[in-house]
Each structure stands twice: as C-alpha cells, then as structure tokens.
C-alpha positions in Angstrom: 0.0 0.0 0.0 1.1 3.5 -0.8 -0.1 6.8 0.8 -0.2 9.3 -2.1 -1.8 12.7 -1.9 -3.7 11.8 1.2 -5.1 8.6 -0.3 -4.1 5.0 0.5 -3.5 3.2 -2.8 -2.8 -0.4 -3.8 -0.2 -1.4 -6.3 -3.1 -2.2 -8.7 -4.6 1.3 -8.4 -1.2 3.0 -8.9 -0.5 0.8 -12.0 -4.0 1.7 -13.4 -3.2 5.4 -13.0 0.2 5.0 -14.7 -1.2 3.0 -17.6 -4.0 5.5 -18.2 -1.5 8.4 -18.1 0.8 6.6 -20.6 -2.2 6.1 -22.9 -3.2 9.7 -22.7 0.3 10.8 -23.6 0.5 8.5 -26.6 -3.0 9.3 -28.1 -2.2 12.8 -29.4 0.6 11.2 -31.5 -0.9 7.9 -32.6 -4.7 8.5 -32.2 -7.2 6.8 -30.0 -6.0 3.7 -28.3 -8.6 0.9 -28.7 -6.7 -2.0 -27.2 -3.3 -2.6 -25.6 -1.0 -5.5 -25.4 0.8 -5.8 -22.0 4.4 -6.9 -21.8 4.8 -9.1 -18.6 8.1 -9.6 -16.8 9.2 -13.2 -17.1 9.5 -13.4 -13.3 5.8 -12.5 -12.7 3.6 -15.3 -11.3 -0.1 -15.8 -11.9 -1.2 -13.4 -9.2 1.0 -10.6 -10.5 -0.1 -11.2 -14.1 -3.7 -11.1 -13.0 -3.2 -7.9 -10.9 -1.5 -6.2 -13.9 -4.4 -7.2 -16.2 -7.0 -5.9 -13.7 -5.2 -2.6 -13.4 -5.0 -2.2 -17.2 -8.7 -3.1 -17.6 -9.6 -0.2 -15.2 -9.6 2.1 -18.2 -8.2 0.2 -21.2 -9.1 -3.0 -23.2 -6.4 -5.6 -22.9 -6.0 -7.5 -26.2 -3.3 -9.8 -25.0 -0.3 -10.3 -22.7 3.2 -11.2 -23.9 6.1 -12.3 -21.7 9.0 -9.8 -21.9 11.5 -12.2 -23.6 9.0 -12.9 -26.3 8.4 -9.2 -26.9 12.1 -8.6 -27.2 12.4 -11.3 -29.9 9.4 -10.0 -31.8 10.9 -6.5 -31.8 14.2 -7.8 -33.2 12.6 -9.5 -36.2 13.3 -7.8 -39.5 10.4 -5.8 -40.8 9.1 -5.5 -44.4 10.0 -1.8 -44.4 13.7 -2.3 -43.4 
C-alpha cells in the first residue's frame, strides 16, 4: 500500500493510474487507443499477471499479454519496411 496525496492506494490502483497516463500521452501522436498488449516480466507469477491485467482493464481494453522475452524477440525480427 502507498499513501499518495492523502489517499491510500494499492499497487493495482497505482498501476492503473500510470497506464491511463501513458495512454493519454500517446494518443495525441498515434490516435485513440482501442486496445493494448501488455508486456509481462518473465518473473511474474499468476497473481502478479492477474493484478496487472486488472489494473489495465480499469480504463483500457487488454488485447493480450506477452512475456518480456517474447516481446524482445518480436521487436528484433526484420520488418518489411527495413
């Protein structure tokens, strides 16, 4: 639990605030965000994954969840425009 601005917050609620903030900062450049894909640290267990998904769903639609090592590999694949 964290005490922020006079309010006691859980890790989930702080994560939800951060994810909504990141989405609001990205939207002016890329347009409305319909869905997101979460990158999950490889060390996260089921409870942590579930908590992250709940936090994201408190304002965003989660299209999927990808382990971090997989996301790195996907990002390193050659693209058609390269």
